[in-house]
C-alpha positions as a printed Julia matrix, in Angstrom:
435×3 Matrix{Float64}:
  16.02   -4.72    3.7
  16.83   -5.55    7.29
  15.72   -8.8     8.98
  13.55   -6.98   11.54
  11.13   -5.79    8.85
  11.55   -8.59    6.29
   9.34  -11.58    5.59
  11.09  -14.51    3.9
   8.59  -14.91    1.04
   9.21  -11.4    -0.25
  12.92  -11.42    0.52
  13.43  -14.56   -1.55
  12.29  -12.72   -4.69
  15.27  -10.39   -4.37
  17.97  -12.86   -3.35
  20.96  -13.13   -5.74
  20.27  -16.81   -6.4
  16.72  -15.99   -7.48
  17.92  -13.15   -9.69
  20.5   -15.35  -11.43
  17.91  -18.09  -11.89
  15.64  -15.61  -13.68
  18.57  -14.35  -15.77
  19.28  -17.91  -16.81
  15.66  -18.59  -17.73
  15.56  -15.46  -19.9
  18.74  -16.47  -21.69
  17.66  -20.1   -22.06
  14.21  -19.24  -23.41
  15.83  -16.82  -25.85
  18.15  -19.63  -26.94
  15.14  -21.87  -27.59
  13.6   -19.21  -29.81
  16.87  -18.61  -31.62
  17.19  -22.35  -32.2
  13.69  -22.54  -33.67
  14.58  -19.69  -36.01
  17.75  -21.49  -37.07
  20.08  -18.84  -35.68
  21.81  -21.27  -33.31
  21.93  -25.1   -33.26
  18.99  -26.76  -31.53
  21.37  -29.03  -29.67
  23.1   -25.99  -28.2
  19.82  -24.73  -26.75
  19.09  -28.16  -25.31
  22.54  -28.32  -23.74
  22.05  -24.94  -22.07
  18.9   -26.21  -20.37
  20.31  -29.63  -19.57
  23.44  -28.36  -17.86
  22.11  -25.28  -16.06
  18.38  -25.82  -15.45
  18.99  -27.16  -11.94
  22.26  -25.37  -11.31
  22.97  -23.49   -8.1
  24.83  -20.44   -9.27
  27.99  -19.58   -7.37
  27.26  -16.04   -6.21
  30.76  -15.59   -4.8
  32.28  -16.69   -8.12
  30.1   -14.24  -10.07
  31.11  -11.46   -7.69
  34.75  -12.42   -8.18
  34.44  -12.18  -11.96
  32.57   -8.87  -11.7
  35.4    -7.35   -9.66
  37.55   -7.82  -12.75
  35.04   -7.15  -15.53
  33.15   -4.36  -13.73
  30.03   -5.71  -15.47
  27.41   -7.85  -13.72
  25.81   -9.49  -16.75
  29.17  -10.36  -18.32
  30.21  -11.85  -14.99
  27.09  -14.0   -14.94
  27.54  -15.11  -18.56
  31.16  -16.03  -17.85
  30.07  -18.17  -14.89
  27.27  -19.69  -16.97
  29.85  -20.68  -19.58
  31.81  -22.46  -16.84
  28.7   -24.55  -16.18
  27.44  -25.07  -19.74
  30.71  -25.44  -21.62
  31.43  -24.61  -25.31
  27.74  -24.31  -26.25
  27.55  -21.21  -24.04
  28.9   -19.23  -26.98
  25.38  -19.39  -28.45
  23.86  -17.73  -25.35
  22.99  -13.99  -25.43
  23.11  -13.87  -29.23
  22.01  -10.4   -30.4
  20.95   -9.4   -26.89
  22.08   -6.52  -24.71
  22.45   -6.5   -20.93
  19.29   -4.46  -20.4
  17.25   -7.15  -22.13
  18.15   -9.43  -19.25
  18.16   -6.85  -16.46
  14.89   -5.13  -17.33
  12.98   -8.31  -18.07
  14.22   -9.82  -14.82
  13.27   -6.72  -12.81
   9.75   -6.85  -14.2
   9.44  -10.52  -13.33
  10.49   -9.68   -9.78
   8.11   -6.74   -9.53
   5.16   -8.82  -10.74
   5.97  -11.56   -8.24
   6.25   -8.95   -5.5
   2.91   -7.48   -6.56
   1.28  -10.89   -6.24
   2.45  -11.14   -2.63
   1.32   -7.58   -1.91
  -2.11   -8.31   -3.38
  -2.42  -11.29   -1.04
  -1.4    -9.0     1.83
  -4.09   -6.51    0.86
  -6.66   -9.3     0.95
  -5.66   -9.99    4.57
  -6.06   -6.31    5.46
  -9.43   -6.14    3.73
 -10.66   -9.26    5.52
  -9.66   -7.88    8.92
 -11.24   -4.49    8.23
 -14.5    -6.02    7.01
 -14.79   -8.33   10.0
 -14.24   -5.55   12.54
 -16.36   -3.04   10.6
 -19.43   -5.28   10.8
 -18.66   -6.04   14.43
 -18.86   -2.32   15.24
 -21.24   -1.23   12.52
 -23.53    0.54   14.99
 -21.04    1.3    17.78
 -21.47    5.07   18.17
 -18.43    7.29   18.56
 -17.65   10.93   18.03
 -16.53   12.14   14.63
 -13.82   14.78   14.75
 -12.78   17.53   12.39
  -9.55   19.41   13.13
  -9.24   16.99   16.06
 -12.32   18.61   17.63
 -15.66   16.93   18.36
 -18.0    17.35   15.39
 -20.98   14.99   14.99
 -21.55   11.3    15.82
 -20.37    8.48   13.56
 -19.81    4.8    14.29
 -16.57    2.96   14.76
 -17.71    0.62   12.0
 -17.81    3.57    9.62
 -14.21    4.44   10.48
 -13.2     0.94    9.48
 -15.43    1.04    6.41
 -13.61    4.19    5.25
 -10.37    2.22    5.4
 -11.9    -0.8     3.67
 -13.02    1.33    0.75
  -9.59    2.94    0.56
  -7.74   -0.37    0.53
 -10.17   -1.7    -2.07
  -9.02    1.14   -4.3
  -5.43    0.33   -3.38
  -5.91   -3.23   -4.58
  -7.39   -2.06   -7.87
  -4.46    0.31   -8.4
  -1.92   -2.39   -7.64
  -3.57   -4.79  -10.08
  -3.28   -2.09  -12.74
   0.33   -1.29  -11.78
   1.25   -4.97  -11.94
  -0.23   -5.25  -15.42
   1.58   -2.12  -16.55
   5.0    -3.27  -15.36
   4.68   -6.85  -16.64
   6.51   -6.28  -19.94
   9.52   -7.93  -21.55
  12.19   -6.43  -23.81
  14.51   -8.62  -25.87
  15.18   -6.02  -28.55
  18.97   -5.64  -28.51
  21.1    -2.52  -28.39
  18.96    0.66  -28.69
  15.82   -1.47  -29.15
  15.78   -1.84  -32.93
  15.94   -5.68  -33.14
  18.82   -5.23  -35.59
  20.67   -8.27  -34.2
  17.74  -10.35  -32.94
  14.34  -11.31  -34.3
  11.27   -9.83  -32.54
   9.87  -13.35  -32.35
  12.51  -14.12  -29.73
  11.05  -11.41  -27.52
   7.54  -12.79  -28.03
   8.69  -16.27  -27.01
  10.55  -15.08  -23.9
   7.61  -12.91  -22.87
   5.2   -15.85  -23.02
   7.6   -18.1   -21.14
   8.15  -15.56  -18.36
   4.51  -14.57  -17.94
   4.98  -11.13  -19.46
   3.95   -9.3   -22.63
   6.32   -7.79  -25.19
   7.18   -4.14  -24.67
   5.6    -2.4   -27.71
   8.6    -0.13  -28.17
  11.74    0.04  -26.08
  14.95    1.98  -26.45
  17.78    0.04  -24.85
  15.61   -0.13  -21.75
  11.97   -0.63  -20.9
  10.39    2.83  -20.39
  10.55    3.82  -16.74
   7.17    5.53  -16.61
   5.87    2.0   -15.99
   8.05    1.64  -12.92
   7.24    5.15  -11.76
   3.55    4.21  -11.68
   4.33    0.97   -9.85
   6.32    2.63   -7.07
   3.9     5.54   -6.88
   1.15    3.0    -6.27
   3.18    1.47   -3.46
   3.61    4.95   -2.02
  -0.13    5.62   -2.05
  -0.77    2.27   -0.34
   1.78    3.24    2.3
  -0.09    6.49    2.89
  -3.31    4.55    3.37
  -1.55    2.38    5.94
  -0.37    5.45    7.8
  -3.8     7.06    7.69
  -5.42    4.29    9.71
  -2.32    3.88   11.88
  -2.5     7.54   12.89
  -6.22    7.16   13.63
  -5.45    4.3    16.0
  -2.64    6.29   17.62
  -5.03    9.14   18.32
  -7.69    6.79   19.65
  -5.19    5.21   22.04
  -4.21    8.51   23.67
  -4.89    8.37   27.41
  -7.41   11.22   27.26
  -9.32    9.41   24.49
  -8.76    5.64   24.92
 -11.51    4.57   22.55
  -9.35    1.77   21.14
  -5.85    0.46   21.64
  -3.42   -2.06   20.29
  -3.52   -5.56   21.76
  -1.09   -5.83   24.68
   0.21   -9.37   25.0
   1.13  -11.26   28.15
   4.67  -10.33   29.15
   4.81   -7.3    26.86
   6.55   -4.22   28.25
   5.68   -0.65   27.29
   8.6     1.29   28.75
  12.0     0.57   30.23
  11.36    3.29   32.83
   7.58    3.32   33.46
   5.97   -0.09   34.09
   2.44    1.27   33.57
   2.92    2.22   29.91
   0.94    0.67   27.02
   2.09    2.45   23.88
   0.79    2.31   20.26
   4.13    0.95   19.08
   2.79   -1.01   16.11
   0.92    1.99   14.73
   3.95    4.22   15.21
   6.08    1.6    13.49
   3.68    1.6    10.55
   4.01    5.37   10.26
   7.79    5.02   10.02
   7.66    2.18    7.51
   5.18    4.13    5.38
   7.63    7.03    5.2
  10.31    4.71    3.84
   8.06    3.29    1.1
   7.04    6.79    0.03
  10.69    7.86    0.0
  11.22    5.74   -3.12
   8.5     7.44   -5.14
  10.63   10.46   -6.03
  13.61    8.45   -7.42
  11.13    6.3    -9.36
   9.71    9.42  -10.98
  13.19   10.8   -11.67
  14.22    7.49  -13.28
  11.8     8.19  -16.12
  14.23   10.78  -17.49
  17.16    8.98  -19.14
  19.6    10.23  -21.77
  18.76    9.35  -25.36
  18.23    5.6   -25.78
  19.68    4.73  -22.4
  21.9     5.61  -19.49
  22.27    3.8   -16.15
  21.35    6.58  -13.73
  18.22    4.57  -12.89
  20.08    1.35  -12.17
  21.63    2.11   -8.79
  18.37    3.51   -7.47
  16.39    0.48   -8.64
  18.78   -1.96   -7.01
  17.74   -0.45   -3.69
  14.16    0.6    -4.27
  12.96   -2.66   -5.79
  13.67   -4.84   -2.77
  13.37   -2.14   -0.11
   9.97   -0.77   -1.1
   8.32   -4.14   -1.7
   9.82   -5.83    1.36
   8.89   -2.92    3.62
   5.34   -2.62    2.29
   4.85   -6.38    2.55
   5.82   -6.3     6.23
   3.69   -3.23    6.92
   0.55   -4.7     5.34
   0.83   -7.94    7.29
   1.45   -5.99   10.49
  -1.59   -3.81    9.8
  -3.83   -6.84    9.23
  -2.8    -8.28   12.58
  -3.21   -4.92   14.32
  -6.78   -4.51   13.07
  -7.7    -8.11   13.8
  -6.58   -7.86   17.46
  -7.5    -4.21   18.08
  -9.08   -3.64   21.5
 -12.21   -1.48   21.2
 -13.88    0.33   24.12
 -17.5     1.3    23.3
 -18.11    2.64   26.83
 -15.28    5.13   26.43
 -16.62    6.09   23.02
 -19.99    6.88   24.58
 -18.33    8.75   27.42
 -16.48   10.95   24.93
 -19.65   11.42   22.9
 -21.36   12.85   26.0
 -18.39   14.95   27.01
 -19.58   18.2    25.42
 -23.02   18.13   26.97
 -24.97   17.68   23.76
 -23.09   20.19   21.6
 -22.7    17.52   18.92
 -26.37   18.14   18.06
 -25.89   21.86   17.35
 -26.39   21.54   13.58
 -29.74   19.8    14.06
 -30.92   22.67   16.26
 -29.64   25.18   13.7
 -31.54   23.5    10.87
 -34.68   23.11   12.97
 -34.71   26.85   13.65
 -34.41   27.66    9.95
 -37.26   25.25    9.19
 -39.4    27.21   11.66
 -38.76   30.53    9.95
 -35.59   31.95   11.53
 -32.92   33.2     9.13
 -29.76   31.13    8.94
 -27.73   34.01   10.38
 -30.06   34.43   13.35
 -30.28   30.68   13.87
 -26.51   30.37   13.94
 -26.28   33.22   16.45
 -28.9    31.69   18.74
 -27.28   28.26   18.72
 -23.75   29.54   19.14
 -24.54   31.8    22.09
 -25.98   28.81   23.96
 -23.16   26.52   22.87
 -20.23   28.62   24.05
 -21.01   28.44   27.79
 -21.26   24.64   27.48
 -17.91   24.62   25.67
 -16.47   26.32   28.76
 -18.08   23.74   31.03
 -20.94   25.99   32.15
 -24.24   24.14   31.88
 -26.11   21.73   29.64
 -26.79   22.63   26.01
 -30.38   21.4    25.88
 -31.35   23.11   29.12
 -29.81   26.4    28.05
 -31.75   26.26   24.77
 -34.98   25.61   26.64
 -34.37   28.71   28.77
 -33.59   30.97   25.78
 -36.69   33.08   25.1
 -35.75   33.75   21.48
 -35.24   30.07   20.78
 -38.6    29.3    22.4
 -40.29   31.56   19.85
 -39.51   28.89   17.26
 -39.11   25.53   19.06
 -40.99   23.96   21.95
 -39.24   21.88   24.6
 -40.45   18.7    22.91
 -39.21   19.88   19.53
 -35.82   20.74   21.03
 -35.57   17.32   22.64
 -36.21   15.69   19.25
 -33.01   17.29   17.96
 -30.92   15.41   20.55
 -31.6    11.89   19.26
 -28.31   10.05   18.66
 -29.96    7.55   16.35
 -30.8    10.31   13.88
 -27.11   10.56   12.98
 -26.84    6.84   12.27
 -29.91    6.33   10.11
 -27.94    5.92    6.88
 -25.19    3.61    8.17
 -26.83    0.67    6.39
 -26.84    2.59    3.13
 -23.14    3.42    3.45
 -22.26   -0.16    4.32
 -24.12   -1.45    1.26
 -22.17    1.0    -0.9
 -18.87   -0.18    0.56
 -19.44   -3.89    1.09
 -22.33   -4.66   -1.24
 -25.43   -6.53   -0.11
 -23.51   -9.12    1.94
């Protein structure tokens, strides 16, 4: 979490004051439930809320206490007692530290997921808008980086829209999976606290009770959450790399918006670089970097150790803050992307019609030539064009063996660009529905 790549809405979820506020709410809701069960006096629970509900917790004071106790939750409870007074002795009855820590973390992760889902909606809106704008803008499709057959720029954006739609569905599922609460005491047996306390706290915090915990909430839930963030990051990088390739000087089919007064290089005043896309590649790497520790955190000793704790203190804020920034940056990048249809057409024509080679191949087979012979006939006329020697259609028309199967008019039919785009509507309906 560094200011350069941090948006305040996401950062606030992970601020110490927010964390201590959530800790207090967990403890206070548990006190309410304990009071209803007759375990602690009802007046004590009321006093806890009355004296600390609107408190601003002294982070420096809690840190000071922790330097002595070497325990963060005890430090917080000690400071809470300074605010609440004698009734604080009824707080944390039958609970263990992980009840507070794990429940709080899951509250933070669900709140972070809500912001990320809103970010995904912005990305999806930008992609849909630009996809329909360029639905029938022809461009070359590439495999291995080499010209293949025609597509449209709208299809490229539709690919991304479909991918981020899946990303949203996965994040909704990951949010649901991580939204659990554990108030089950040491080793998770409820020996010192009634399960009804957990049910009450879960409802109050917008969570559901963890069906079975040890001393911690099972970390396979968190592994799935952070893995989902990692997959979303990869989807961000996929489209960012596409834009970087399209902005290369030799291609220049699209490029990032270049604002008034923007500078591309400290040395070369002419430069316009894909800096936002490159930045997104770097940020995506950082989000994915937390997937491995999340997976390794699943494996804890017996009912609990704290090998997961240090990793989660970093990965929780870092991964969500970074992905939040990256998604918002991507939405803006797509929305303002400069698109050059003339350059797309220029590149489409660059190989002298070779992009229609498969149509010629299939037409020959339909006329009776074997696939092997058809391939040989097409390839021997294609290779000179690849070297810049002639026009593909004209070479085919001059090839006596080709003429045995296809007339000039039939050959010309195979060079219709529109043929490649005839199912764009069908694909768009699959991706976007009937809208």
